[in-house]
C-alpha atoms as one frame of an Amber mdcrd trajectory, in Angstrom:
protein
   0.000   0.000   0.000   0.910   3.660  -0.175   2.413   5.298   2.920  -0.356
   7.842   3.186   1.181  10.099   5.767   4.399  10.760   3.851   5.012  14.347
   2.826   2.163  15.926   4.767   3.293  18.990   6.675   0.130  19.922   8.588
  -1.217  19.157  12.042  -2.027  15.612  13.086  -5.689  16.202  12.322  -4.798
  17.439   8.846  -2.634  14.364   8.321  -5.490  12.069   9.237  -7.823  13.966
   6.947  -5.334  13.825   4.086  -5.150  10.067   4.561  -8.899   9.956   4.073
  -8.686  12.189   1.018  -6.020  10.045  -0.586  -7.896   6.835   0.169 -10.879
   8.286  -1.652  -8.708   9.483  -4.522  -7.312   5.968  -4.890 -10.799   4.787
  -5.834  -9.989   6.241  -9.253  -7.700   3.274  -9.932 -10.393   0.570  -9.943
 -12.629   2.909 -11.925  -9.856   3.234 -14.510  -9.585  -0.550 -14.676 -13.339
  -0.809 -15.135 -13.293   1.670 -17.992 -10.967  -0.475 -20.106 -11.336   0.610
 -23.712 -14.804   2.032 -23.151 -14.813   5.833 -23.436 -16.395   7.513 -20.419
 -18.946   9.348 -22.559 -20.559   6.004 -23.531 -21.081   4.867 -19.956 -24.508
   5.089 -18.265 -24.997   7.512 -15.412 -23.096   6.204 -12.395 -24.942   5.505
  -9.131 -24.684   8.293  -6.579 -26.192   7.509  -3.174 -26.641  11.133  -2.152
 -28.238  12.306  -5.399 -30.285   9.128  -5.850 -31.667   9.156  -2.325 -32.454
  12.875  -2.501 -34.446  12.350  -5.701 -36.315   9.387  -4.225 -36.980  11.369
  -1.042 -38.428  14.166  -3.176 -40.821  11.579  -4.603 -41.675  10.506  -1.049
 -42.419  14.097  -0.108 -44.637  14.505  -3.163 -46.432  11.322  -2.092 -47.338
  12.748   1.318 -44.377  11.607   3.425 -42.350  14.430   4.947 -39.182  12.983
   6.514 -35.825  13.665   4.870 -33.181  12.498   7.378 -32.069   9.270   9.061
 -34.522   9.867  11.893 -38.103   8.728  12.232 -40.822   8.016  14.759 -42.857
   5.186  16.256 -39.930   2.801  15.830 -40.547   2.718  12.079 -38.348   3.461
   9.089 -39.517   6.339   6.942 -40.111   6.599   3.204 -36.748   8.345   2.846
 -35.179   5.500   4.826 -36.731   3.117   2.321 -34.997   5.042  -0.453 -31.679
   4.435   1.300 -32.349   0.710   1.630 -33.474   0.588  -2.004 -30.116   1.930
  -3.157 -28.413  -1.168  -1.736 -31.107  -3.669  -2.747 -31.332  -5.791  -5.887
 -35.069  -5.366  -6.283 -38.223  -4.077  -4.576 -38.837  -7.359  -2.738 -35.346
  -7.319  -1.223 -35.844  -3.706  -0.196 -39.154  -4.499   1.504 -37.477  -7.355
   3.374 -34.814  -4.888   4.556 -37.588  -2.535   5.727 -39.192  -5.319   7.715
 -35.884  -6.132   9.365 -35.300  -2.482  10.188 -38.809  -1.955  11.550 -38.331
  -4.846  13.968 -35.016  -3.493  15.291 -36.471  -1.115  17.866 -35.466   2.526
  18.160 -32.063   2.174  16.479 -31.224   0.351  13.294 -27.651   0.007  12.053
 -27.649  -0.619   8.327 -24.579  -2.383   6.995 -25.126  -3.398   3.372 -23.744
  -6.789   2.415 -22.223  -5.338  -0.758 -20.361  -2.567   1.079 -19.115  -3.785
   4.454 -17.245  -0.539   5.115 -20.470   1.475   5.201 -22.617   1.821   8.298
 -25.647   4.086   8.497 -27.510   4.560  11.770 -31.246   5.207  11.719 -32.933
   6.467  14.904 -36.633   5.783  14.681 -38.056   6.938  18.015 -37.626  10.680
  17.522 -40.143  13.429  16.857 -41.232  14.742  13.486 -38.898  17.721  13.905
 -35.802  15.506  13.904 -36.818  13.691  10.740 -37.071  16.865   8.692 -40.842
  17.349   8.612 -42.106  20.944   8.765 -42.482  22.389  12.257 -44.796  25.094
  13.534 -43.984  28.244  11.587 -42.592  26.431   8.542 -44.256  26.476   5.159
 -46.312  23.323   4.751 -46.739  22.666   8.469 -49.999  20.832   9.172 -50.772
  20.391  12.881 -53.161  17.555  12.031 -50.552  15.684   9.979 -47.166  16.390
  11.518 -45.753  13.223   9.898 -47.208  14.106   6.509 -50.579  13.243   5.020
 -49.334   9.721   4.240 -47.935   9.375   7.789 -44.216   8.640   7.886 -44.809
   7.193  11.364 -47.177   4.492  10.114 -44.753   1.718   9.252 -45.717   1.766
   5.591 -43.406   4.621   4.690 -40.307   2.477   4.220 -42.099   0.079   1.885
 -43.442   3.000  -0.110 -39.884   4.299  -0.475 -38.881   0.928  -1.939 -41.713
   1.174  -4.437 -41.070   4.782  -5.429 -37.366   4.105  -5.972 -38.256   1.772
  -8.840 -39.609   4.681 -10.899 -37.596   7.686  -9.649 -36.884   9.657 -12.802
 -33.242   9.726 -13.859 -32.005   7.451 -11.061 -31.193   3.786 -11.658 -32.296
   2.027  -8.479 -32.236  -1.785  -8.679 -30.021  -1.614 -11.765 -32.850  -0.187
 -13.870 -31.833   0.893 -17.374 -32.462   4.596 -17.835 -34.212   5.934 -20.915
 -32.228   8.289 -23.129 -34.120  11.286 -21.781 -33.300  10.290 -18.207 -29.608
   9.898 -19.015 -29.535  13.297 -20.675 -31.271  14.858 -17.687 -28.861  13.327
 -15.177 -25.810  14.383 -17.136 -27.154  17.909 -17.286 -27.355  17.839 -13.491
 -23.841  16.548 -12.888 -21.981  19.534 -14.341 -21.970  21.253 -10.967 -20.683
  18.109  -9.260 -17.844  17.817 -11.748 -16.867  21.454 -11.200 -16.750  20.863
  -7.444 -14.626  17.752  -7.959 -12.243  19.639 -10.212 -11.834  22.382  -7.602
 -11.237  19.832  -4.822  -8.610  17.945  -6.846  -6.851  21.188  -7.757  -6.757
  22.290  -4.106  -5.217  18.981  -3.082  -2.648  19.203  -5.857  -1.652  22.656
  -4.597  -1.462  21.393  -1.010   0.793  18.471  -1.935   2.961  20.724  -4.112
   3.387  23.090  -1.188   1.990  26.136  -2.992  -1.036  26.241  -0.682  -1.276
  25.064   2.921  -4.767  23.767   3.633  -6.051  23.631   7.185  -7.548  20.510
   8.705 -11.023  21.955   8.152 -10.266  22.723   4.512  -8.876  19.239   3.930
 -12.012  17.787   5.501 -14.140  19.870   3.148 -12.240  18.635   0.091 -12.512
  15.057   1.385 -16.274  15.461   1.735 -16.537  16.782  -1.826 -14.631  13.809
  -3.232 -16.562  11.346  -1.114 -19.880  12.787  -2.209 -19.204  13.162  -5.926
 -16.216  10.899  -6.586 -18.305   8.466  -8.592 -18.431  11.074 -11.346 -14.824
  10.076 -12.069 -16.298   7.093 -13.864 -17.896   9.255 -16.537 -15.385  12.097
 -16.851 -12.032  11.088 -18.279 -10.416  14.466 -17.567 -11.267  14.272 -13.873
 -10.203  10.634 -13.739  -6.776  11.464 -15.136  -6.497  14.389 -12.722  -7.290
  12.112  -9.791  -4.643   9.612 -10.885  -2.169  12.471 -11.274  -2.971  13.445
  -7.696  -2.084   9.946  -6.486   1.190  10.092  -8.457   2.028  13.477  -6.940
   1.410  12.158  -3.452   3.652   9.156  -4.054   6.472  11.244  -5.522
């Protein structure tokens, strides 16, 4: 492996953060292997947990469920929580089974997907509607008679509904669904901002490693978060992919 801490001249916190950044940057290597001779522009839209779950959660909200976070009430997973489980599931049935497991876990459910053992997401399902992102008194859309939404995110059926909605969320390929040409075009039009953020993060890290800019621990953490959130875009942007690999080379030098 690469000695991640070599060459870093910041505080110990910055060193630890840089290690995280570089570990994320190294994910470009397996992406490069996966590309082979296939040009990035011909690839489908890559999965993106944050963007995919947000879109599915928007569908939940339009369907009368109001939660948007990893919290919920009544010991039940929410519709948005179902969107999260859907992202890791092979099909709707598997997602519903995951909902049933989560709903029987009590007030705390620790989700560790079998296809990504490094990821753990904690859901706390005995909170109030405020913690789960529903409108509160004074907010637009607040309904004192339906504080969990008109479809009731506290009912136990929310998670299952999230599984169902994920199957048709426009522009987002839950369950390995093939996107229509219009959906692909829409998603790619939305990713331009992500790619610009990635480019800025990679450039900042290059400058930090070269010694032309000294990033603080907080700044390194911010760049790490940007790469972690949008790093999958490396799979469809050859320029960014090459830049990420150059970053790894610069760190090793």
